[in-house]
Every structure is written in structure tokens, then in C-alpha cells.
C-alpha positions as CSV (number, residue, x, y, z in Angstrom):
1,M,-17.1,-8.3,-4.6
2,K,-18.0,-8.3,-0.9
3,T,-16.1,-11.5,-0.4
4,L,-13.0,-10.0,-2.1
5,S,-13.3,-6.9,0.1
6,L,-13.5,-9.0,3.2
7,L,-10.5,-11.1,2.1
8,L,-8.4,-8.0,1.5
9,I,-9.4,-6.6,4.8
10,Q,-8.5,-9.8,6.6
11,S,-5.2,-9.9,4.7
12,A,-4.3,-6.4,5.6
13,L,-5.1,-7.2,9.3
14,L,-2.8,-10.1,9.2
15,L,0.0,-8.0,7.7
16,L,-0.5,-5.3,10.3
17,G,-0.1,-7.7,13.2
18,S,-1.3,-7.2,16.7
19,G,-2.4,-3.9,18.1
20,Y,-4.6,-2.9,15.1
21,S,-8.3,-3.7,15.3
22,E,-10.6,-4.6,12.4
23,K,-12.9,-1.9,13.8
24,S,-10.5,0.8,12.7
25,I,-10.6,-0.4,9.1
26,V,-14.2,-1.3,8.4
27,P,-16.8,1.0,9.9
28,N,-15.8,4.4,8.6
29,F,-14.9,3.1,5.1
30,E,-12.0,5.5,5.0
31,N,-9.8,2.7,3.9
32,S,-11.1,1.6,0.4
33,T,-10.4,-1.7,-1.3
34,E,-7.9,0.1,-3.5
35,K,-6.1,1.4,-0.4
36,I,-6.0,-2.0,1.3
37,A,-4.7,-3.6,-1.9
38,A,-2.0,-0.9,-2.3
39,F,-1.0,-1.2,1.4
40,S,-0.5,-4.9,0.9
41,I,1.9,-4.1,-2.0
42,L,3.7,-1.4,0.0
43,Q,4.1,-3.8,2.9
44,S,5.4,-6.7,0.9
45,K,7.5,-4.9,-1.8
46,C,8.5,-1.6,-0.2
47,N,8.6,-1.9,3.6
48,V,10.8,-5.0,3.5
49,C,13.6,-2.8,2.2
50,H,12.6,0.5,3.9
51,V,12.7,-1.1,7.3
52,N,16.5,-1.5,6.9
53,R,17.4,1.3,4.5
54,N,14.9,4.1,4.9
55,R,13.1,3.9,8.2
56,S,11.6,7.4,7.8
57,K,9.5,6.1,4.9
58,I,8.0,2.9,6.3
59,F,4.4,2.9,5.0
60,T,1.4,2.4,7.2
61,L,-2.4,2.7,6.5
62,E,-2.2,5.9,8.5
63,N,0.7,7.6,6.6
64,M,0.5,6.2,3.1
65,D,-1.9,8.8,1.7
66,G,0.7,11.5,2.6
67,F,3.3,9.7,0.5
68,A,1.1,9.2,-2.6
69,Q,2.7,11.8,-4.8
70,K,6.2,10.7,-3.9
71,I,5.3,7.1,-4.5
72,N,3.9,8.0,-7.9
73,K,7.0,9.9,-8.8
74,Q,9.4,7.2,-7.7
75,V,7.6,4.2,-9.0
76,F,5.8,5.4,-12.2
77,I,7.5,8.6,-13.4
78,K,11.2,8.1,-12.5
79,K,10.9,4.3,-12.2
80,R,13.5,4.2,-9.3
81,M,11.4,2.0,-7.1
82,P,11.5,-0.7,-6.1
83,K,15.3,-0.6,-6.2
84,G,17.5,-3.5,-7.2
85,N,16.9,-6.7,-9.1
86,S,15.4,-8.8,-6.3
87,I,12.1,-7.0,-5.8
88,K,9.9,-6.4,-8.8
89,L,6.3,-5.3,-9.2
90,S,4.1,-7.5,-11.3
91,E,1.8,-5.9,-13.8
92,E,-1.2,-6.7,-11.5
93,E,0.6,-5.0,-8.5
94,R,1.4,-1.9,-10.7
95,V,-2.3,-1.6,-11.7
96,K,-3.5,-1.9,-8.0
97,L,-1.0,0.6,-6.9
98,K,-1.9,3.0,-9.7
99,N,-5.6,2.5,-8.9
100,W,-5.0,3.7,-5.3
101,L,-2.8,6.5,-6.4
102,N,-5.5,7.8,-8.8
103,T,-7.8,8.1,-5.8
104,Q,-5.1,10.2,-4.0
105,I,-3.8,12.4,-6.7
106,I,-7.2,13.5,-7.8
107,K,-8.2,14.7,-4.3
């Protein structure tokens, strides 16, 4: 489990690029394994389109919690996202995203 957590953190850091330190993710444990896994999905399946079509809703580790209810509504209730035929969420990705959302909606 610890190895998986470290792998997810390292993956998230690579996705984030320069300017973001590991220190801001690890020590305070604010960013759970569920959140890092969800961010990876948001980055690879959502931001790739939002960067061109909806720049006001580009997801980051800092802002994604604030979008949790909207993400839940668009992905799981209305099933509007991801849009189009080229980007699909696998069942595993849907489960990971839902796991993170469950930590947010309950708060």
C-alpha cells in the first residue's frame, strides 16, 4: 500500500510539472491517495479538453475539491462528461473518481 501511495504521488508530481514541490503534497496528508488518483484522471481525461474548450474549469489539486459536486453531477448523474466519443472513462477510472467524490460529498 505504501509503495502504491508513493507511486501515485510520484505520478501526480510528474503530471503537475515544474513549480510544484513534493513537500506540498506529502507532509500534511491533505491530498489523499483517492484525491491523487482522481486528479490523475481529471488531468488525463478532462483537462486535455478543458484547456481548449473550458479554461475556467481546468482542474488542479488546489481547486478540484470545489468542483466535486459539479463533477459528480456531470459525470455520474447527467452522464454528460467526458464529452464526445474519443475520451472515455474506464470502469476502474470511474471507481477511482467516485471514491474521491465520496470523500468530498460527505464532508
